Every structure is written in C-alpha cells, then in structure tokens.
C-alpha positions in Angstrom: -13.1 3.0 50.5 -11.0 0.0 49.6 -12.2 0.2 46.0 -11.9 4.0 45.7 -8.2 4.3 46.1 -7.1 1.8 43.4 -9.6 3.3 40.9 -8.4 6.8 41.7 -4.8 5.7 41.4 -5.5 4.0 37.9 -7.3 7.2 36.8 -4.4 9.5 37.7 -1.9 7.1 36.2 -3.7 6.9 32.9 -4.1 10.7 32.7 -0.4 11.1 33.5 0.6 8.7 30.7 -1.6 10.5 28.2 0.0 13.8 29.1 3.5 12.4 28.8 2.7 10.8 25.4 1.2 14.1 24.2 4.2 16.2 25.1 6.6 13.6 23.7 4.9 13.5 20.3 4.5 17.3 20.3 8.2 18.0 21.0 9.5 15.2 18.7 7.4 16.6 15.8 8.7 20.1 16.1 12.3 19.0 16.8 12.4 17.0 13.5 10.8 19.5 11.2 13.1 22.4 10.6 11.1 24.5 8.2 8.5 24.1 5.5 8.3 20.8 3.7 10.0 20.8 0.3 8.4 19.0 -2.6 10.6 17.9 -5.5 8.7 17.6 -8.7 10.3 15.3 -11.4 9.4 16.8 -14.8 9.6 14.7 -17.9 10.8 16.2 -21.3 10.3 14.6 -24.7 13.0 15.4 -27.3 12.6 14.5 -30.9 15.8 12.9 -32.1 15.1 11.8 -35.7 12.4 12.2 -38.3 12.5 8.4 -38.8 12.3 5.4 -36.5 14.7 2.5 -36.4 16.6 0.4 -33.8 19.1 3.3 -33.3 16.5 5.3 -31.5 16.6 2.9 -28.5 20.4 3.0 -28.3 21.2 6.7 -29.2 18.8 8.2 -26.6 20.6 6.8 -23.5 23.9 7.6 -25.1 23.0 11.2 -25.6 21.0 12.0 -22.4 22.2 9.4 -19.9 21.2 6.0 -18.7 17.8 7.1 -17.3 16.6 8.3 -20.7 14.3 6.1 -22.8 14.0 6.1 -26.6 10.8 5.1 -28.3 9.1 5.4 -31.6 6.0 7.4 -32.4 4.4 6.0 -35.5 2.0 8.8 -36.3 4.0 10.8 -37.5 7.0 8.5 -37.6 9.6 10.1 -35.3 12.1 8.9 -32.7 11.4 10.5 -29.3 13.7 10.5 -26.3 12.0 10.8 -22.9 14.2 12.1 -20.1 14.0 14.0 -16.9 14.3 17.8 -17.4 
C-alpha cells in the first residue's frame, strides 16, 4: 500500500503532463498557421546582351538589370549573357 500510492501518483502526473503538452502544441500550431503555406519560387532568366564578349559584359549587366544581375560570357557561340531574377 505504501508503494502503490506514489506509483499511482507518478503515473497520473505523467499522463497529465502529456495531455497538457499535446494540447499546447496542437493549439499553438493552429494559432500560428493562418492559411495554406505559400511557396515563393525564384525564377532565373538569361538575357543575351551582345553578340560578342568583352569586359563590358560584366559591368553593363548590373547597370541595366540591377545589382543582383550577373554578366558572364558564353564562348560557344561567343555571346554576353546576363543572368537575373525574373
């Protein structure tokens, strides 16, 4: 009898804690999500700038399309390509 009460008390306490944790995580999850998850897809576009390739390709591309645009040379065929976010 002396051992039964503490074991029963620990069992009830652990079940109560599990129930509280379950309801806390359940309600916090649905309180934070206010609709379907939105996915933003970053598409990349390649734009041909010139039919030749020189050092102006690296400078003109960010000047024309913004700082996040990258100019690079394709050597087969030789063209200047600007890669930017669409």
